[in-house]
C-alpha positions as a printed NumPy array, in Angstrom:
array([[  8.601,   9.282,  13.509],
       [  5.669,  10.084,  16.085],
       [  4.354,  14.096,  15.105],
       [  3.237,  16.038,  17.239],
       [ -1.138,  16.414,  17.248],
       [ -0.816,  19.797,  16.441],
       [ -3.967,  22.438,  17.558],
       [ -4.592,  24.252,  13.455],
       [ -2.196,  23.023,  10.316],
       [ -2.439,  24.9  ,   7.392],
       [ -2.994,  23.458,   3.624],
       [ -1.455,  19.788,   4.522],
       [ -0.893,  17.522,   1.535],
       [ -3.586,  14.592,   1.962],
       [ -5.355,  12.581,   0.624],
       [ -9.131,  10.97 ,   1.815],
       [ -8.875,   7.012,   2.246],
       [-12.527,   6.767,   4.012],
       [-15.552,   8.738,   4.069],
       [-18.497,   8.272,   6.599],
       [-21.261,  10.819,   6.802],
       [-22.132,  12.31 ,   9.945],
       [-24.165,  14.37 ,  12.262],
       [-25.826,  17.94 ,  10.3  ],
       [-24.662,  17.233,   7.707],
       [-21.001,  17.039,   8.431],
       [-18.892,  14.285,   7.219],
       [-16.512,  11.928,   9.769],
       [-13.643,  11.735,   7.333],
       [ -9.758,   9.062,   7.538],
       [ -7.312,  11.132,   5.979],
       [ -3.913,  10.084,   5.328],
       [ -1.312,  13.209,   5.201],
       [  2.234,  13.961,   4.201],
       [  3.471,  14.804,   7.464],
       [  1.118,  13.629,  10.3  ],
       [  0.273,  10.067,   8.531],
       [ -3.633,   8.915,   9.269],
       [ -5.523,  12.092,  10.715],
       [ -9.23 ,  11.839,  11.846],
       [-11.222,  15.64 ,  10.604],
       [-14.992,  16.36 ,  10.95 ],
       [-15.969,  18.09 ,   8.021],
       [-18.711,  20.243,   9.45 ],
       [-21.853,  20.989,   6.471],
       [-19.786,  19.95 ,   3.89 ],
       [-22.128,  17.555,   2.979],
       [-25.204,  20.598,   2.385],
       [-26.225,  20.877,  -0.979],
       [-24.401,  24.365,  -1.41 ],
       [-21.325,  22.936,   0.009],
       [-18.152,  21.506,  -2.402],
       [-17.705,  18.564,   0.365],
       [-19.299,  15.749,  -1.158],
       [-17.435,  16.43 ,  -4.748],
       [-14.285,  16.861,  -3.669],
       [-13.777,  15.379,   0.051],
       [-12.918,  12.329,  -2.502],
       [-11.096,   9.417,  -2.191],
       [ -7.99 ,   9.059,  -4.111],
       [ -8.677,  12.435,  -4.993],
       [ -5.163,  15.039,  -3.979],
       [ -6.026,  17.616,  -1.455],
       [ -4.979,  19.942,   0.188],
       [ -6.286,  20.568,   4.22 ],
       [ -6.258,  22.893,   6.705],
       [ -7.519,  21.836,  10.575],
       [ -7.807,  22.677,  13.924],
       [ -9.22 ,  21.297,  17.633],
       [ -7.208,  20.517,  20.448],
       [ -8.622,  16.884,  20.648],
       [ -7.533,  13.709,  18.438],
       [-10.237,  14.586,  16.566],
       [-10.535,  17.634,  14.273],
       [-12.533,  20.16 ,  12.654],
       [-11.632,  20.638,   8.589],
       [-11.005,  24.35 ,   7.998],
       [-10.483,  24.564,   4.973],
       [ -9.599,  22.287,   1.726],
       [ -8.899,  23.028,  -2.129],
       [ -8.596,  19.866,  -4.705],
       [ -4.52 ,  20.903,  -6.861],
       [ -5.96 ,  19.077,  -9.514],
       [ -8.169,  16.327, -10.61 ],
       [ -8.981,  13.431,  -8.625],
       [ -7.144,  10.132,  -9.97 ],
       [ -9.066,   7.787, -12.73 ],
       [ -9.989,   4.331, -11.142],
       [-12.409,   1.412, -12.485],
       [-13.415,  -2.183, -12.307],
       [ -9.694,  -3.879, -10.808],
       [ -8.164,  -0.874, -10.492],
       [-10.215,   0.7  ,  -8.762],
       [-10.488,  -3.194,  -5.962],
       [ -6.791,  -2.322,  -5.884],
       [ -6.906,   0.64 ,  -5.105],
       [ -9.331,  -0.012,  -2.215],
       [ -7.362,  -2.597,  -1.188],
       [ -4.566,   0.679,  -0.712],
       [ -6.798,   2.187,   1.349],
       [ -7.766,  -0.317,   3.76 ],
       [ -4.258,  -1.47 ,   4.419],
       [ -3.609,   2.655,   5.759],
       [ -7.165,   2.395,   8.056],
       [ -5.793,  -0.685,   9.174],
       [ -1.721,  -0.247,   9.651],
       [ -1.276,   3.349,   9.909],
       [ -0.969,   4.447,  13.245],
       [ -2.163,   7.552,  14.25 ],
       [  0.045,  10.774,  14.028],
       [  3.108,   9.413,  12.185],
       [  4.334,  10.297,   9.164],
       [  5.482,   7.4  ,   7.748],
       [  8.192,   8.217,   6.277],
       [  8.021,   8.635,   1.823],
       [  5.039,   5.833,   2.528],
       [  2.677,   9.223,   1.056],
       [  4.683,   9.497,  -2.247],
       [  4.463,   6.013,  -2.653],
       [  0.874,   6.04 ,  -2.108],
       [  0.783,   8.396,  -4.182],
       [  2.906,   7.587,  -6.816],
       [  1.522,   3.614,  -6.805],
       [ -2.623,   5.469,  -7.436],
       [ -0.897,   6.496, -10.093],
       [  0.723,   3.535, -11.434],
       [ -2.501,   1.563, -10.895],
       [ -4.373,   3.374, -13.191],
       [ -1.832,   3.764, -16.125],
       [ -0.411,  -0.006, -16.29 ],
       [ -1.096,  -2.714, -17.715],
       [ -0.052,  -5.18 , -14.844],
       [ -1.382,  -4.303, -11.294],
       [  0.448,  -6.4  ,  -9.273],
       [  3.625,  -4.579,  -9.81 ],
       [  2.68 ,  -1.291,  -7.704],
       [  0.621,  -3.597,  -5.236],
       [  3.566,  -5.249,  -3.964],
       [  5.88 ,  -2.298,  -3.881],
       [  3.269,  -0.653,  -1.899],
       [  3.184,  -3.615,   0.645],
       [  6.949,  -4.021,   0.912],
       [  7.258,  -0.099,   1.62 ],
       [  4.671,   0.149,   4.279],
       [  5.489,  -3.611,   6.008],
       [  8.996,  -1.375,   5.62 ],
       [  8.324,   1.732,   7.137],
       [  6.561,  -0.136,   9.784],
       [  9.302,  -2.677,  11.118],
       [  7.503,  -5.194,   9.66 ],
       [  9.271,  -6.49 ,   6.619],
       [ 11.645,  -9.649,   6.823],
       [ 15.04 ,  -9.458,   5.713],
       [ 14.498, -11.184,   1.758],
       [ 18.636, -11.382,   1.414],
       [ 19.591, -12.779,   4.116],
       [ 18.167, -16.484,   6.345],
       [ 18.776, -17.922,   9.392],
       [ 23.382, -18.253,  10.673],
       [ 23.815, -14.785,   8.342],
       [ 23.707, -16.747,   5.253],
       [ 23.327, -15.152,   2.215],
       [ 19.906, -15.92 ,  -0.586],
       [ 20.937, -17.98 ,  -2.306],
       [ 18.919, -17.646,  -6.366],
       [ 18.317, -21.06 ,  -6.336],
       [ 17.769, -22.851,  -3.254],
       [ 14.337, -22.419,  -2.075],
       [ 13.238, -21.372,   1.612],
       [ 10.997, -21.721,   4.08 ],
       [  9.826, -18.479,   6.73 ],
       [  9.72 , -19.519,  11.029],
       [  7.846, -18.29 ,  12.884],
       [ 10.619, -15.656,  14.179],
       [ 10.254, -13.708,  10.342],
       [ 13.904, -15.166,   9.465],
       [ 13.786, -17.415,   6.171],
       [ 15.726, -21.012,   6.329],
       [ 16.923, -23.323,   3.629],
       [ 14.299, -25.648,   2.847],
       [ 15.779, -29.875,   2.751],
       [ 13.372, -30.642,   1.883],
       [ 10.153, -28.708,   0.287],
       [  7.235, -31.281,   0.737],
       [  7.321, -30.412,   4.158],
       [  6.177, -26.86 ,   3.88 ],
       [  3.778, -27.226,   0.782],
       [  3.461, -24.308,  -0.507],
       [  5.474, -21.956,   2.329],
       [  8.517, -22.832,   0.145],
       [  9.969, -19.957,  -1.832],
       [ 12.82 , -19.935,  -4.432],
       [ 15.902, -17.246,  -3.854],
       [ 14.845, -15.764,  -6.269],
       [ 11.773, -14.267,  -5.888],
       [ 12.811, -13.132,  -2.129],
       [ 15.102, -11.947,  -4.264],
       [ 12.569, -10.076,  -6.271],
       [ 11.178,  -8.78 ,  -3.16 ],
       [ 14.135,  -7.223,  -1.918],
       [ 14.65 ,  -4.885,  -5.268],
       [ 10.72 ,  -3.636,  -4.106],
       [  9.584,  -6.336,  -7.485],
       [ 11.496,  -4.115,  -9.952],
       [  9.801,  -3.24 , -12.937],
       [ 11.781,  -3.879, -16.124],
       [  9.871,  -7.975, -16.288],
       [  6.612,  -6.626, -15.979],
       [  7.337,  -3.511, -18.55 ],
       [  5.706,  -0.853, -15.933],
       [  7.061,   2.368, -15.353],
       [  6.877,   3.95 , -12.551],
       [  7.806,   8.089, -13.379],
       [ 10.866,   7.804, -10.717],
       [ 13.672,   5.074, -12.274],
       [ 15.871,   5.64 ,  -9.642],
       [ 13.906,   3.815,  -7.208],
       [ 14.687,   0.939,  -8.221],
       [ 18.338,   1.375,  -9.875],
       [ 19.718,  -1.624, -11.72 ],
       [ 17.339,  -4.624, -11.641],
       [ 15.168,  -3.152, -14.465],
       [ 17.104,  -4.26 , -17.232],
       [ 17.783,  -7.815, -15.541],
       [ 14.745,  -8.863, -14.659],
       [ 13.64 ,  -8.008, -19.191],
       [ 15.85 , -11.368, -19.7  ],
       [ 13.969, -13.885, -17.216],
       [ 12.185, -15.967, -18.49 ],
       [  8.342, -15.895, -18.289],
       [  7.822, -18.58 , -16.645],
       [  9.904, -17.207, -14.014],
       [  7.947, -14.451, -13.747],
       [  4.303, -16.144, -13.344],
       [  6.633, -18.386, -10.314],
       [  7.79 , -15.067,  -9.196],
       [  5.083, -13.305,  -9.687],
       [  2.517, -16.157,  -7.306],
       [  5.28 , -16.658,  -4.876],
       [  5.466, -13.342,  -3.897],
       [  2.034, -13.141,  -3.926],
       [  1.272, -15.369,  -1.545],
       [  4.051, -14.133,   0.581],
       [  2.252, -10.899,   0.411],
       [ -0.085, -12.201,   1.792],
       [  1.169, -13.975,   4.602],
       [  2.732, -10.842,   5.794],
       [ -0.131,  -8.557,   5.073],
       [ -2.537, -11.052,   7.403],
       [ -0.148, -10.955,  10.218],
       [  0.044,  -7.602,  10.524],
       [ -3.773,  -7.083,  10.153],
       [ -4.103,  -9.874,  12.944],
       [ -6.886, -10.612,  12.214],
       [ -9.03 ,  -8.091,  10.407],
       [-10.617,  -8.425,   7.282],
       [-10.401,  -6.456,   4.079],
       [-13.523,  -5.431,   2.349],
       [-11.217,  -5.259,  -0.973],
       [-10.62 ,  -8.869,  -0.817],
       [-13.628,  -9.751,  -1.092],
       [-14.919,  -7.692,  -3.741],
       [-11.556,  -8.188,  -6.111],
       [-12.098, -12.141,  -5.676],
       [-15.854, -11.868,  -6.756],
       [-15.217, -10.141,  -9.337],
       [-12.59 , -12.235, -10.409],
       [-15.837, -15.252, -10.199],
       [-18.262, -13.461, -11.764],
       [-15.128, -13.572, -14.79 ],
       [-14.372, -16.362, -14.833]])
């Protein structure tokens, strides 16, 4: 839903996605807010030594922001931190930067994206606590693409048939899954039906042993997934990552993500 670019807003829940220096000890802030989606703000004088802006206006810090202005670029008028910043290190930090980049590139300005603000906050919390980082990443990707209208139907295929768990499928250029009669023709673009059905449930956490704090989002899948063999879980994870990478790349339309490169470099160093 598109929100009006109001001239004055008070105490809006928000996160800074990116901060860059601006003239006269100021900052230019790319911000994701609960009720207005992606917003750009100027924090005038926040970079001065006596200002608390440098310490508080940081990424992954829950904030309450107030702003004013008639143009699309608003002026920050007040800010406060209702809680401590989320602690993220190493790979967890780069994964969180990945979420920020997705919002920077894909979230349209002044559009409230359903519950994406809540899901973003939840994903940051999960990344700081989870033993397996892929699950919160896949969940957020799915929810974001869903709110943007870019998520395919993971439960149905061409002709109105339902996805069968034991069958193989490929995604057409029209964004529809079709039954794959000869997997060799599509190479890495083939996905098992149970992977697609798993994605349709927003990657329930039962098989990863990850707690989300909101079981209502995945009502019935967690218990049944605990019985899935480890080999199946591993294959699902690989295929889901490949699928989501393809969908995200389509949405990015050729733009590259720095966080991906950083994660790649970190993996290469460790191996």
